[in-house]
N, C-alpha and C positions, 0 to 999 in steps of 0.2 A: 336148312340147317336152325336150331333155335336159338333165338335171340335174347337176352337177359335185358330187360328194363329195369330202371330204377324210377318210382315215380314218388313225390314228395307232397301229395292229395291221396284225396280219395277218386278211385276209378272202378268203373264197370267190368267185369268180367265176360264174358261168353254165357256163362253160366247163369247171369242174370234172367229172371222169368218173367219182368215187369207186374210184379204184382202190386206195386205202387206203396209198400211197406214204407221204403225211406224216404217216398217222398211227404207221405202222412206224418211221418216220426221228427223229420229235422228242424230241431228248436229254430234254424235260421232260416230257413225256407230256402236253400239253398238248391235243392235240387228241383229242378222246373220237369211240369209235364206238360206236352204240345201234344195234340192230335190234328195230323194231316191225313187227309183224303181217309185211307184204310190203314193207316200205319198209326200205332202210339210210341211215341220217343220221349224217353225219361234223358234229362240232362244237368250235370253237375256245375254251378257256376262257381269257378274257382274264387271269384271274387268275392262271392258271401260266404263261401266254408270256411267255418276256424278251424275245421279238421278235430271235431271231439270225437267223432267215430260213432254217435247213436246210429247212425245209417247202418253199421257194420253191427253193431248191437241187435239189432229189430231184426234184421234179413233174415227170412226162413232159411236160404239156400247157402251152406257152407260155400265161403270164397267166390259169391257173386259180385261183392265188392271186396275191395282191398286196400288199406290202408297206408299209413305214413310210414314212408322208406321199406317199404317190402319189395322184395326181390321176387320178379314174377316172372315164370316161363311160357305165358300164356297173351292173346290178344286182349288188351286193355284198353278202355277209352272212356272220356268224360262223358259219351252221351250213348245209348243204346236205342233201337227200336224193334217193332217187332208189328206184325198184321195183327189187327184187331178182328175179334170172334164177334158175330152179331147176331143176334136172336133171329129164329125164324118167325117168332109170333109176334114180338112189337117191333124188330128192328132196329134197335138198338145195339150197339156194342156194350157187351159186360165181362171181356175178360182178352187176355191174349193167345195167340198160340202157342209160345213158349210156356205158360201156365198149364195148358192141358197137356202137351207132351210131358212136363215134368210129373205131374200127378199120373199121367199112366207110365211111366217108366220107375217111379219112385214108388209107388202105391198100388200095385198091381189087384190088389183084393177090392180097391174099390171101382173096379169095373162094373161088379155087380150090382152096384150101389148108385150110379149116377149115370142116364143117358147119353151125356154128352161126353165122359170119360169112356164109356164104350165107344162110341160112336168113332172118337179121335184114335183110339187104340186099332180099330177096323182100317182107317184111313192109313194111320201110320205103316199098318202089314199090308197096305194094297188090299184089300179086299172091300171095301166100300169108296167108290169114289167122291173127290171131294165135291163137286156139284150134287151129290145127293147126300149132303149133309145137312142135318136140322138140329142144330143147337139152340138150348132153350134158355133164357137168363132165370135167375133164382125169382126173380119176382112173376115171370109169366107160369114158371113153376108150383111156385106156391098159388097162385090163380086156379091153376088146373088141377092141383090137388084138393083145394077147399073150395070149388065149383064158383070161386068168384068172377063175376062178367066184368067187361071194362065198361068203364061208365063215360 
């Protein structure tokens, strides 16, 4: 049975892809970003949030953040987390798993433009085992494309 919940602050829904657009644009810095082990966490600090809704305006995903006094029929929270995706070349995290899945689901034509997106599609469709993933960050991809070597 669905439960209706009323919130009087901004909250994340399951649609959030952890792109950090809200974090980067919050004028009060009320959205905190934390990385623990292999997990990226975004959290809204209710004591700092002034309910200006800038985060909702800049969010690229419809209803990933819900606002003041909205009634929702989904799970919401003041924090959200997801597994980080690491570059196989440099070893640094460069996006979240939800971000790649969002692009695969929402922009199927991109499958032919980017190896990361193609790989995520193959993993989601169980064609490529996760242990064989070879994601590459934009910096390493640029180095590869333009022949730059690590210094």
